[in-house]
N, C-alpha and C positions, 0 to 999 in steps of 0.2 A: 504493500499501501505505501502508495508515497506522501512523502511528511506532509502534515499539513501549511508548513507557510511556502511550498509550492505552489502553493493556490496562492497568494498573495502575488500579484500584476502590476509591475511598475506602469504599463500606460494604462491602466484601469485608474489605477490611481493620478495619474495628471489628469485624465478627463475630466474624475471627478472632482479634484480639488479644484477645476478651472470651474468648471460648474458650478459649483459651490459659492466662490468667489464674485462670480457672476450676481448671485442674486445678494442685493446690499442689503441686508442685514444689522441694519445700525439700532444699537438697542430701541427696544422698545416697538421696534418693525422688524419682528420675526418668523411670523404668522408662515410667511410663503416658504420660508427655507425646513422652519420645522415638517411645513405640508410636505414639501420635497423630498425631505428624510423617510419622511411615514409611506408616502407612496414607492419608496426605494425599497422600503424593509418590507412590503406586502408580496414584492416578490420570492423571498421565502416559505418555507413554513415555519414560520416564526409566529408564537404571542406577542399582539401588538397593544397596548396601552397609546393609548393620543386622547387628550385633554386639555381642559384650558381650565385653571383654577383660577378662580374672580379674585382680582383685587381688594375688593372688600371683605373678604375672607380672609385673605393672608393678612391683613393689615389687621384683624381682630387676632390673628395667631399672638400666645405672647412669644415667640422664636421671632418674628417679623423683625426683617435688619432695620428697613426703612428703602428709600429709594425716591430718588431722586425724577426719576424719566415718567411724564406722563404714558398710564397704560392702562386698560379696563382688565384684563388678563394677564397671566403668563401662561402660553404655550406650548408641552412638555411632550414631546411623544420617548417611547421605551420599548426598543424589542428583545425579546427570552428567546433563544433555544434552552431547549430540555436537551441531555444526552439520556440516555437508555440505563443508567442507573444512580442511584443517589448518588450527590456528592455533594460539593462547596458549592456556593455562587460565586462566579465573579464577575465585575462591574466595569464595563468600560465608559465613563463618563467626559463629557464636551459641551465647552457650551458655544453656543452659533450664532452669538450677535458679534460684533463689531464698535468698534467706537465710530464718530465719523471722523471723516479723512482729511476733513480742513481744508485751506485751499488748495485748491484746483491745480492751479499754478506751481505749486513745487513738485506735482507727478511728473516725474517725464512720459510715463500711458494714462489712460483714462483711469481713478481709481479700481475699478469693478471691472475692470477687460480681463483680468489672469494671462498677461502676458506671459507667453515663455520664451526666456533666450537660454541655451544652453543647459544646464540642472538647475535655474531657477526658476519659480516661479509667482509670478512678480503680482500683486492687488492687496489692497483693503482687506485683513484679516489673513493674512498668507502664512503668516508668521504664530498669529494671535486668535484664536489655534485652529484655522480651516485645515490645516495641513494636519495637526493631532485629532482631528476628528474624521477625516478624510483615513488617518490609518486605523482608527480604532473600526470603522466602519470595513475596511477591510479585513483588518482580524475578526468581526463577526461573519466575512463573510466566507473567509477561509472554512470556519465551523462550519457553516450552512449547507456549502457545496461538498464538503467531505462527509457527509453522516454523522448519527449520530451515536456513533460507535465512542461514548468520550463519560464520566461520571459528571454528576452537577446539574449547572444553569450556568450560561454565559448571558450575562444584560447586556444591551446597551440601550444608554438614556443622552440624548440630545437637548440638551436645558438652554431658556434665555435668560439674560437679563445679569449674567456673571459681572458685566462690567460696571451693573448697577449695583451693584452690593449682594449676588448670589442668591436673590430672589429666588432663581429659576430651580435651581439645588433645592431651597425649602420646598417648593411645590411639591417637587420628585419625592422628598421625605415624606412630605405629606399624605402624598399618592400609594403610600406603602409598601415604598420599595427599601429594601435591603440587601447584604447584601453578606461572605465574608472575606471580601477581600475587592480594593475598588483602586484601580490607575485611572488618574486623569492625564491625558497629553496637552499640557500644556507646553508653552515656549523653555524647554531648558539645554537648549544646543548655544555654548559658549567658544572661544577662539578658537577651538581645537578643532570644530566640528565633529565631535563626540558630545553628546547629549548626558546631563550630568541627571544622575537618579537623588529626586529631591525629599528626602526624608521629612520638612518641618519647614513651616515659616513661618512668618512675625502674622500681626492683625496690626488692624487701623479699625477707628471710628473717628467723625465728626462730631464739633461739638459747637457750639455759638456761643460768644461770650459776652457780655451787653457790659458795657463799662459805662457808670454815670457820672457826669461833671458838672459842673456850676455859671449858667451864662454870664455875660459882662461886655461890655464893649472892646473892642480889641485896645482901645485903646488908655482901657484900664484895666488890663488883661488880668493885672495879679488879684483885682479883685473875683475874679469866677475861679471855678477849678477845671482846667482844662480834661475833657476826658480821651484824650491823646497824651498828653502828658503821661495820665496814670495807668497807660495800656501798657506804656512803658516799663513803667515797674512792673507789670504783670506777665507781662512780654518774659523779663529778663525771671522771674520766678518760672515759666514756663520752661525757659532755656537751664534751670537749674534742673526743673524737676527732668529733664531730657537726661542729661549729664548724669545724674545719679540712678536713673532705671538701665542705661547701659552701661554704667560702670560695675554692677553688680550680675550684669552678666556670664553666665559661669560653663553654658552651650559650648560645648569646640567648634561647632561647623557655623552657630552661630556668632561665634565672638571674631570668627576670621574677617566678618564686614564693617569696614568703617564706623555707617551707623548704622546699626542693626536696628533700633528704633526710634524711628526721626519721628519730632513734631515740629507742624510748620501752618505757620500762616498763611492760608489758601485767598481769603477776603477781607477787605476793611471797608468797612463804610460809617461817615459821621460827621455831623456838623450841620448847617444848613446857610452859615453868610461868611465869606473874610471875614469881615469884620465884628466877627461874632466869636468871643471864646466855647469849643467845640464843648455842647452840653450835653452827649451823645457820643456813642461807638459803639460798631458791633463786629465784632471779628470770625472767620469762621475759622475751626481751626482740625487738622486733622493731626491725631493724635495716636504713637505707636503703642500695640499691645504685645506683651510680651508674652514669649513659651509659657511661664509658669502664673500666667493672668486669665482670669473674663472678662470680657467686654465691663463686667459691671465693676470688678476689681478695678481693671483701669482708670474705669472713671470716676471713682475714690480715689486712687493713688492722683492721679493728676489735679482733679479739686483741693485732695486735702495741700497737697504741695502748692499749689496756689496760694491758697490763705494760710498757711503757714509762713510764705514768704512775706507776704502782704504786713501783719500783726500789727510792725512799726509805724506804719504808714497814716497819718492821722484821717486824712480823707479816706483813704479806702475799707480802714477797720470800720468807720460806722457807716460809711455808704459802696456797700461789698459788690462783686463784678456779680452779677449773672450769668448761672455755667446750667444750658441745658445741652441735649442730645439731640442734636438734626439728624442722626444715624447710626445705627451699630456697624453696620460693614460685615467686613471679616475679621471672623478671631482668629485667634494661632492657632495653632494644630501640629503635631510630630507623631512620627508610626519609630518604635526604636528600632535601632538600627540593626540589632538582629534577630528583627523580626523573618518567619517563614517568607512574607510577600518579598522584603530587600533585597532578599537571597536569589531569590527564583527570579526576579530583575534582572538582580546584578547579572547571574548565571548565563542567561539570556543575552543580555545584549553585549556580554565578553564575546558570544558565539560568532555574533553579528557583526560589531565592527572591530574586533580583534584584539580588540582592550579591557579592560576592567573598570567600569564607568565610577569617574569623582562620585561618592554620597556628598549630598549639597546641603543647605539649609537657605533659607531664601527671604531678603527683607521686607518683600511683598505678600499678599492674600490673596487665597481664590477660593474654590470651590472646594481646595479640601480642607477647608474648618467643617464647610456643613456638613461632612458625613461623618468627620472624627469627631466633632463636637455635639453633634443632633443626635444623628445615626450613631457613633461608635462602630463605626466601620475604618479599619485599618487603612490606608489609605498611603500611594503616594505620587508624585511626579514626575513624569518623564516623557519628552516628547520630540519632535523633530525643531517645532521654531525657533526661533532667538529674540530673547527678552528683550536682546538693544537694539531691532529691527522692528517691535511692536510698538503701535501705536504713530507710528512716524510716515513721512514717503516715502514712496517705491519700497514700504515692507514687501518681503519676499521670502522665501523659502527651497530651500534643496528638495529638489525631490528626490537624488538618492539618498539624503536623510531620511524623507517620509518613508520613501518602501522599506529602509532596515529597520526603523522603528516598529515598522507597521510587522513584519517578520519577527521581531524579539515580542511583540506585543503577545502572537502567537505560541509563540514559545515558554513565555512567562506562565500565559493562562492554560496549556498544556501542561506543565507541571503545577500549578495550583490545584488544578482539577484532582491530581491526584493526591493532595494531601489531606490529612484527617482535620476538618471545620474548627475543631475543638483545639487545635493546634495553633486556629490564628488569630483568638479570640486578644482587642485591644485590649493591654492594662491600661489601667487610665494615669494620667501624669507622671505615665513611667520616661522619668530623661535618655536620650540616645547615651549610650556607653560610650 
């Protein structure tokens, strides 16, 4: 019998990647691409679950992470292949949405063209993460075309809204989908051309900080209290909180980053007139979430840090800033380094790329946090795209890397399906040794 990895066809991968890039699935506009994938699943003898989770229902869920893009629902499609014997469930999942392409004049080609030059396929979402999505589809297809002589289940889930805080993955979890192991083929390829195996990532949340002031005529500035001046005091408190958070990080993989957990002021609005002392300022702030924190704990840590630093300021002591959460965003997540999922993928990747993948952690969030934190599913990130090209003009991906990642996913899935599900349980808060 032919090896299942031989069912992965590079020409089909190229054609499918181009077709997905040509569907402009900007966050909030994912219906067409999810429908396209649902139609693709119908050619196989697979179980299909295709639904829209209403935004009103999602907002009532206590796990709701917030969202910024207006939408009425979150479309999700799941395909399932059941083997002939009982065994574990392996989930391959990716997001279908892309960020807007921005200024078209900065693109060499039309952003949704899917132009191919040599080994590179160009287009909005090529790297993040339609190439990874196509690799997962190719893996699912290889099992569908090679018979059902395997144990367990293979689950493929295409979700929306990852670029908008992971709402789609919450919808999939709310739909009852679970697994014993999960692989998300987000972009992890670096300068070496070999994808890293990501087992941990930082989280992030967004907060609104409102700073009160006292208006006065500009010529009598000292009679007022400038909200901007007081924001500088609060800003220094933010930086001090960021410094302490990063200095305490002991995770060996996260510690290699210059700034694992960043606090960033994204927007500032305030004041009414140049001749008036600013009586109010509002800032939107992105706050990093450490591996050992929940989102609630990170918010409390940030809030306590700011309040402790401003206690000696007479105005702010009597008129403290108001800090409210805008969106929970992504929590942090990790899977221990010696987990069978990590070992199976590392072995498979070494066979395909002829070198052992570097095990890594990253300072940004993704849907891994949903599967780990909300569903308790051990999860890793491993994909053909390059994070340095994501969200950028002339985004592209290597066709060869996409092909090899697809074959790696097939081999990893084969290994996982032969394992005892009991050995794959996630150990909560188990730091990577």
